[in-house]
N, C-alpha and C positions, 0 to 999 in steps of 0.2 A: 616694492617699492611703486610709488605713484608720479607722478607728476611734478606732487607738491612736497618737497621735502620733509620727511621721519612722517608720513603717512604714509602705513603700508595695507596693503589689503589682503587675503587668501579666499582660500576654499570657492564659495557660489559666487563671492562678491566680484572672481575677476575670473571668472569660467563659467558660462553661460552653455557650457554644451551637455558636460560634466558635470551635474549635480549628483553627487556620491559623498556618504561619509567621509571613505580612505580619501578619495581627493582633497578634501575640507583638513583633515590631517595631517596629511600628508603635506601640502601648500601652508599648513599652520606653522609646521619645524620648521620649514624652508624662512617661512616670514620669519622670524623668531631668531634664527642665524642672521637675517639680512635688519632685525633691529638692533641688532648683538653690534654688529660691524658699523652699521649707522649712530650711534651713542657711541661707543669707542672713539668714532675718527671724531665726534665733538669734541671732546676729553684731551688731545691729542697735544 
């Protein structure tokens, strides 16, 4: 999650040290879960 509500980043966008596909894929999965939680909270 960023400091802007509803805007998320993953992979190389938020990791300037490890530019690796595995890191990006893992972060993408975590970001999807964060997005799901954010959207669920909007419909409470």
